[in-house]
C-alpha positions as MATLAB code, in Angstrom:
seq = 'MAKLRKAKIFTKLDLRWGYNNVRIKEGDEWKTAFKTKYGSFEYLVMPFGLTNAAAAFQRFMNDLLHDLLDVTVVVYLDDILIFSKDPGEHSKHVQEVLQQLAKNQLFCKPSKCHFHVTTVDYLGIQISPQGFSMDEKKIEAVTSWPTPKTVKQVQAFLGFVNYLRRFIPDFSSIARPLHNLTQKDKPWKWGEPEDNSFQELKRRVTHRPVLAHSDPNKPYFLETDASGVAMGAILSQRSEDGRLHPIAYMSKSFNDAERNYDTHDKELLAVIRALEEWQIFLESTPQPITMFTNHCNLEYWRKS';
ca = [
      41.501   78.392   83.184;
      41.685   75.307   85.482;
      40.658   77.797   88.131;
      37.222   77.968   86.660;
      36.035   74.344   87.974;
      33.016   74.376   89.872;
      32.318   78.190   88.809;
      28.680   78.638   88.359;
      28.196   82.455   87.239;
      30.303   84.930   85.707;
      30.721   88.423   85.090;
      32.855   89.928   81.942;
      34.574   93.259   81.990;
      35.854   95.111   79.407;
      38.320   98.175   80.002;
      37.829  101.420   78.189;
      41.307  102.764   76.775;
      43.422   99.862   77.189;
      46.866  100.567   77.143;
      46.158  104.438   77.363;
      45.457  103.852   81.277;
      49.042  103.414   82.242;
      51.083  106.348   82.582;
      54.712  106.677   80.855;
      57.160  107.268   83.748;
      57.946  110.595   83.992;
      61.163  111.486   81.933;
      60.904  108.711   79.491;
      58.393  110.290   77.297;
      60.878  111.281   74.765;
      61.579  107.780   73.730;
      58.128  107.481   72.442;
      58.631  110.836   70.201;
      57.207  110.771   66.680;
      57.302  113.250   63.834;
      54.403  114.830   61.662;
      54.012  117.487   59.140;
      52.536  119.171   62.349;
      55.429  119.091   64.512;
      57.017  116.591   66.899;
      55.039  115.030   69.605;
      55.585  112.780   72.541;
      53.145  110.205   74.357;
      52.189  110.725   77.874;
      50.387  107.543   77.977;
      51.406  103.968   76.919;
      50.212  103.794   73.262;
      49.592  100.333   71.457;
      52.719   99.335   69.328;
      55.409   99.495   71.890;
      57.361   96.286   72.397;
      56.901   95.882   75.996;
      53.410   97.541   76.032;
      51.171   94.095   76.438;
      53.845   92.866   79.162;
      53.598   96.096   81.170;
      50.089   96.551   80.909;
      49.500   92.746   81.832;
      51.615   93.205   84.971;
      49.960   96.691   85.982;
      46.572   94.520   85.785;
      48.087   91.514   88.176;
      49.105   93.893   90.591;
      45.910   95.950   90.526;
      43.728   92.723   91.107;
      46.376   90.981   93.179;
      44.644   89.659   96.051;
      41.735   88.210   93.892;
      43.655   86.689   91.009;
      42.714   82.914   90.377;
      40.273   83.268   93.468;
      37.375   85.173   91.910;
      39.000   86.738   88.942;
      40.903   85.866   85.738;
      42.391   88.952   83.923;
      44.237   89.049   80.172;
      45.242   92.536   79.496;
      41.700   94.472   79.637;
      39.388   91.545   79.899;
      38.561   90.648   83.244;
      36.503   87.704   84.180;
      34.903   87.371   87.448;
      33.704   84.007   88.436;
      31.666   82.534   91.517;
      30.974   78.850   92.631;
      28.315   80.152   94.919;
      26.074   82.534   93.134;
      24.777   84.092   96.212;
      28.458   85.561   96.780;
      28.777   86.726   92.866;
      27.501   90.297   93.520;
      30.380   90.754   96.178;
      32.887   89.546   94.051;
      31.753   91.894   91.238;
      31.474   94.780   93.686;
      35.394   94.271   95.012;
      36.408   94.392   91.618;
      34.381   97.297   90.680;
      35.701   99.078   93.760;
      39.437   98.184   92.905;
      38.837   99.876   89.334;
      37.143  102.830   90.738;
      39.712  103.493   93.133;
      42.627  103.534   90.420;
      40.204  105.652   88.036;
      39.769  102.844   85.648;
      36.354  102.565   83.526;
      34.731   99.823   81.620;
      33.044   99.827   78.561;
      29.557   99.275   79.082;
      28.701   97.768   75.585;
      31.220   94.740   76.035;
      30.589   93.672   79.570;
      28.269   91.096   80.739;
      26.953   90.809   84.222;
      25.583   87.589   86.288;
      25.604   85.053   83.115;
      25.997   81.400   83.456;
      27.925   81.400   79.645;
      30.283   83.772   78.747;
      32.582   84.099   75.866;
      35.951   84.929   76.972;
      39.041   85.194   74.605;
      37.693   83.174   71.781;
      36.053   80.471   73.870;
      32.708   79.896   75.493;
      32.848   79.124   79.062;
      29.902   77.494   81.195;
      29.396   75.023   84.499;
      29.955   72.373   81.928;
      33.064   73.378   80.468;
      34.699   74.871   77.436;
      33.323   75.266   74.041;
      34.040   77.171   70.895;
      32.738   80.783   70.379;
      29.645   80.891   68.174;
      31.080   83.702   66.026;
      34.089   81.666   65.377;
      31.941   78.553   64.412;
      29.840   80.653   62.265;
      33.037   81.847   60.537;
      34.439   78.818   59.831;
      31.543   77.168   58.682;
      30.888   80.214   56.110;
      34.234   80.202   54.906;
      34.588   79.703   50.999;
      36.738   77.216   49.233;
      40.344   78.687   49.139;
      41.810   79.343   45.614;
      45.119   80.225   46.831;
      47.913   79.488   48.796;
      47.268   82.495   51.228;
      43.790   81.711   51.361;
      44.724   78.011   52.770;
      47.390   79.781   55.238;
      44.459   82.100   56.451;
      42.229   79.524   56.883;
      44.593   77.253   58.571;
      45.415   80.178   61.118;
      42.023   80.467   61.767;
      40.949   77.054   62.673;
      44.179   76.343   64.466;
      42.898   78.158   67.486;
      40.296   76.014   67.455;
      42.478   72.527   67.044;
      42.171   72.004   70.899;
      38.388   71.053   70.366;
      39.149   69.091   67.034;
      40.394   65.544   67.794;
      42.963   64.318   65.060;
      43.442   67.925   63.716;
      46.864   67.282   62.307;
      46.239   64.389   60.257;
      42.773   66.003   59.071;
      44.645   69.167   57.957;
      47.813   67.489   56.539;
      46.589   67.632   52.638;
      46.015   71.446   53.215;
      49.534   71.900   55.068;
      51.077   70.051   52.021;
      49.636   72.958   49.963;
      51.636   75.524   51.877;
      55.027   74.030   51.179;
      57.589   75.994   49.077;
      57.874   74.893   45.533;
      55.012   72.671   45.793;
      52.321   73.433   42.768;
      48.855   74.588   43.474;
      46.629   71.190   42.896;
      43.057   71.530   44.655;
      41.967   68.062   44.168;
      39.976   65.576   46.263;
      41.769   65.318   49.308;
      42.363   68.915   50.094;
      38.584   69.327   49.692;
      37.702   66.229   52.105;
      40.291   68.010   54.300;
      38.620   71.364   53.999;
      35.104   70.098   54.506;
      36.045   67.495   57.634;
      37.405   70.569   59.134;
      34.336   72.579   58.862;
      32.184   69.419   59.881;
      34.135   69.049   63.276;
      33.499   72.246   64.049;
      29.967   72.423   63.580;
      29.705   69.403   66.167;
      30.534   71.952   68.958;
      32.293   69.666   71.280;
      32.481   70.731   75.192;
      35.730   69.763   76.812;
      35.136   69.480   80.639;
      36.745   71.120   83.315;
      39.614   69.180   84.894;
      39.317   68.096   88.533;
      42.826   67.304   90.404;
      41.124   65.152   92.745;
      40.019   62.543   90.149;
      42.008   59.921   88.131;
      43.057   61.017   84.696;
      42.681   58.948   81.405;
      45.128   59.227   78.324;
      44.368   57.977   75.314;
      46.774   58.171   72.185;
      47.042   56.628   68.702;
      49.703   57.379   65.805;
      49.444   57.200   62.230;
      52.108   57.185   59.372;
      52.297   61.249   59.371;
      50.855   62.473   62.501;
      49.709   61.565   66.399;
      46.650   62.528   68.304;
      45.612   62.192   71.828;
      42.662   62.645   74.336;
      42.812   63.470   77.812;
      39.725   62.632   79.929;
      38.262   62.233   82.996;
      35.011   60.302   84.922;
      32.205   62.663   85.497;
      29.415   61.943   87.662;
      27.261   60.031   85.301;
      29.919   57.387   84.978;
      31.408   58.279   81.214;
      34.656   59.610   80.359;
      34.516   63.402   79.449;
      37.453   64.734   76.979;
      39.400   67.839   78.944;
      41.724   68.367   76.046;
      42.812   67.050   72.671;
      45.997   67.611   71.028;
      47.654   66.388   67.587;
      50.758   66.619   66.085;
      52.425   66.165   62.927;
      55.539   64.122   62.628;
      58.684   65.785   61.049;
      60.727   63.705   58.450;
      62.918   61.626   60.806;
      59.952   60.751   62.651;
      58.031   59.512   59.821;
      60.735   57.001   59.299;
      60.137   55.419   62.895;
      58.638   52.196   62.978;
      54.955   51.725   64.430;
      56.077   50.764   67.954;
      58.335   53.961   67.767;
      55.655   56.287   66.567;
      53.046   54.966   69.266;
      55.618   55.488   72.327;
      56.231   58.904   70.656;
      52.571   59.531   70.985;
      52.537   58.923   74.581;
      55.588   60.888   75.476;
      54.065   63.874   73.531;
      51.051   63.425   75.288;
      52.452   63.675   78.690;
      54.721   66.446   77.990;
      51.647   68.264   76.537;
      49.784   67.823   79.535;
      52.394   67.615   82.220;
      50.634   70.685   84.191;
      47.642   68.438   84.746;
      49.525   64.779   85.143;
      52.732   65.935   86.990;
      51.299   66.451   90.465;
      48.198   64.329   90.329;
      48.063   61.912   93.547;
      45.913   59.499   91.428;
      47.260   56.872   88.730;
      47.156   57.796   85.161;
      45.136   55.193   82.991;
      46.912   54.887   79.513;
      44.730   53.601   76.525;
      46.642   52.548   73.043;
      45.941   50.092   70.435;
      49.332   49.189   70.095;
      49.885   46.576   72.707;
      53.359   45.916   72.038;
      53.678   48.909   74.158;
      52.995   46.927   77.235;
      56.311   45.516   77.224;
      58.289   48.866   76.268;
      60.401   48.690   79.375;
      61.348   45.174   78.595;
      62.501   45.949   75.221;
];
């Protein structure tokens, strides 16, 4: 996704037939044999459900679009995203991909394709020149989610919003009462803390936060904080308007041992976890990294 920085126009393609576009190696068809009341059959093309199907198909797509990958194309399985920094060149970039698909007898599903748009939904995330935001369909699903009545319903809700946690500051702290309900041997009790947690997560989702594209040529600003049970962090960069804009959020719950740490160690652990989480951004930056924390004693951690 970092390659989409400065992209201004997008086209999304969805391949027809997915895995079935890959022919099984001649002589290996017997490995897919299955028996029915009508007789025994073998697949000639790769079916869904094979252990290595996803990896094999991704490798196939990477090889197919090798020269264009991360230059004008991002591909995940049968979802292809074409992007251009110069709108005038976008038609050329789309044509290059379509020619490569046609050459290999691969066809798209028109109803799922979007051409020459400035905002596109890709892999459950809305992408625009301004950055990344939540897919509108996912926002609607969360805001209309009924109050859970069972542990399984709580788990289903947490599983769904967990995909959106990158957009929700302090996710772990907010969701803690709901996570506690899913613990084994814990009796079901939906009270005020649980309802507040549920409603706050829904409220945070409706804010539709936008995460800015990262720019490796600009300095990074990292803000961390820790509570008794969890830590949170924000990675930001300063944009042209002079304000800090979030690139990513993260939050993690402390395990039983970490909850026994003193305040200083929890705050330091939050810094370490954040640096590990965003190592891909921070490790190679030539710019200084500015840290923000509300625990002043961390300034002297090397001397202690």
